[in-house]
C-alpha positions in Angstrom: 0.1 -0.2 0.2 1.6 3.2 -1.0 1.3 6.5 1.0 1.7 10.2 -1.0 3.6 11.7 1.5 4.4 15.4 1.6 6.8 15.0 4.1 7.8 13.9 7.5 9.2 16.3 10.5 10.7 15.8 13.5 10.8 16.5 16.5 7.4 18.7 16.8 5.5 20.4 20.3 2.8 22.2 18.9 1.0 19.5 17.7 0.0 17.5 20.6 1.6 17.1 23.8 4.9 16.2 24.0 7.7 15.4 21.8 6.3 14.0 18.4 6.7 13.3 15.3 4.9 14.9 12.3 3.6 13.4 8.8 1.8 15.4 6.3 -0.1 13.8 3.6 -0.4 14.7 0.1 -3.5 15.6 -1.2 -6.6 17.5 -0.1 -10.3 17.4 -1.6 -12.1 19.8 0.8 -9.7 22.7 -0.2 -10.9 25.4 2.9 -10.7 28.9 1.6 -7.8 30.5 3.3 -6.1 27.2 3.7 -2.2 27.7 5.7 -0.8 24.8 3.9 -2.3 25.0 0.0 0.9 23.6 -0.7 -0.5 20.4 -0.1 -3.7 19.9 -1.9 -2.6 18.2 -5.4 -2.2 14.7 -5.3 -0.2 15.0 -8.0 2.6 16.4 -5.9 5.1 15.0 -2.8 6.8 11.5 -2.8 4.9 8.1 -2.7 6.2 5.5 -0.2 4.6 2.0 0.9 3.5 2.1 4.3 5.9 0.0 5.9 8.8 2.0 4.6 7.1 5.2 6.3 6.5 2.9 9.5 10.1 1.6 9.5 11.0 4.9 9.3 9.4 5.8 12.3 10.3 2.5 14.2 14.0 3.7 14.2 13.3 6.6 15.6 10.5 7.0 17.6 11.9 5.5 21.3 12.4 9.0 22.6 9.0 10.3 21.4 5.8 10.3 22.8 3.7 10.1 19.7 2.8 11.2 16.4 0.6 13.9 14.2 -1.0 12.8 11.1 -2.2 15.9 9.2 -2.3 17.2 5.3 -3.7 17.3 3.4 -6.2 15.3 4.0 -5.2 11.9 6.0 -8.8 10.6 5.0 -8.7 11.0 1.5 -6.1 8.0 1.7 -8.7 5.6 3.7 -7.3 2.3 3.8 -3.6 3.3 3.9 -4.0 5.7 6.9 -5.7 2.9 8.6 -3.0 0.4 7.6 -0.1 2.8 9.4 -2.2 3.5 12.5 -3.0 0.3 12.7 1.2 -0.8 12.8 1.7 2.2 14.9 -0.9 1.3 17.3 0.1 -2.2 17.5 3.6 -2.2 17.5 4.8 1.0 19.2 4.1 3.1 22.6 3.2 6.0 20.4 -0.2 7.5 21.1 -1.7 9.1 17.6 -3.3 12.4 16.8 -4.9 12.8 13.6 -6.2 16.0 11.6 -9.2 16.1 9.7 -11.2 19.1 7.3 -14.0 16.6 7.6 -16.2 16.7 10.5 -16.5 13.9 12.8 -20.3 12.6 11.6 -19.4 13.3 7.8 -16.2 10.5 8.7 -18.9 8.4 10.0 -21.3 8.4 7.0 -18.1 8.1 5.0 -16.6 4.9 6.7 -19.1 3.4 8.7 -16.7 0.7 9.6 -15.2 3.4 11.7 -11.8 1.6 12.2 -10.0 4.8 12.8 -12.0 4.9 16.2 -9.8 1.7 17.6 -6.4 3.1 15.3 -6.6 6.8 16.8 -6.6 8.3 20.3 -7.3 11.4 19.4 -9.0 13.7 16.0 -9.0 17.2 15.2 -11.7 17.7 13.0 -13.8 20.0 10.6 -13.1 23.0 8.0 -10.7 26.0 8.8 -13.0 28.5 8.9 -10.4 32.0 9.2 -13.0 34.1 11.0 -13.6 32.1 14.0 -10.0 32.7 15.3 -9.7 30.3 17.9 -7.3 30.4 21.2 -6.2 27.1 21.0 -3.0 25.8 19.5 -4.1 22.9 18.4 -7.1 24.3 16.3 -7.1 26.6 13.3 -10.4 27.6 14.3 -13.5 27.6 17.0 -15.7 25.3 14.7 -13.2 22.7 15.2 -13.5 19.8 18.0 -10.6 17.0 19.3 -12.0 14.5 20.1 -11.1 11.2 22.2 -11.2 8.0 21.4 -11.9 5.2 23.9 -13.9 2.1 24.4 -15.2 2.8 20.7 -17.0 5.7 21.5 -15.7 9.1 20.6 -16.0 11.6 23.3 -15.4 15.6 22.9 -12.2 16.9 25.0 -9.3 18.8 25.6 -5.8 18.4 24.8 -3.4 20.0 27.1 0.5 20.5 27.6 0.6 21.7 23.7 3.5 24.1 23.5 3.4 27.5 21.2 7.4 26.7 20.4 7.7 26.2 16.2 9.4 23.1 15.2 12.0 24.2 12.0 13.0 22.0 9.7 15.0 23.1 6.2 15.8 21.4 3.1 17.2 23.2 0.0 16.3 26.4 0.5 13.0 25.5 2.2 11.9 26.1 5.7 9.2 23.7 7.4 7.7 25.2 10.5 5.5 22.8 11.9 2.1 24.4 14.0 -0.9 26.2 13.5 -0.6 29.7 13.6 -2.4 32.6 14.8 -4.0 34.7 12.7 -1.2 37.3 10.8 1.4 35.5 12.5 3.0 33.9 9.5 3.0 37.5 7.7 4.7 39.0 10.9 7.6 36.5 10.8 7.9 36.8 6.8 7.8 40.7 7.8 10.6 40.7 10.5 13.1 37.8 8.6 12.6 40.6 5.7 14.2 43.1 7.9 17.1 41.0 8.8 17.6 40.5 4.8 15.9 37.3 4.6 13.1 37.1 1.7 10.4 34.5 3.0 7.5 33.5 0.5 4.4 31.4 2.2 3.6 28.9 0.7 
């Protein structure tokens, strides 16, 4: 089974509690207006990797990590691969799993009535990004989104604590990858400050 990936980034500290690995899947059919990560929309970009190869990378480096966060793109657009990968992580590591989705939980249950993700994920953050509904929660892009915890085949609304606002940076060629959900206009502020220091940052 083949994943279409955007990137794997680690460590990240602001996409869930503790020290985490982040996986960004490539491809999104939802296309939220004002999305901050439009570079992950196209399913013709990114790179293809077998889920076993992705798991092997995670297994090699996960010893001192608390969890893994899967985002995108839209992870549920690759549902069979997502479930197989999450099953491997759940069964073979001690990592807790958080997954972001632009679909609402009710939509996911309708689209995937097997509800396999109820048993594969620890948490899900659901819902479209709505720029006007500013959230103070560093795990949510907007207030219409909810955090659910899965336990005993049930989804219960909850909050996740101990999520830092610390940015995680990775560099590849001339690209800087920043992991996290920025506050309103935060990226523009970063770009302007870097420009004052002679660095032109193109937001994609």
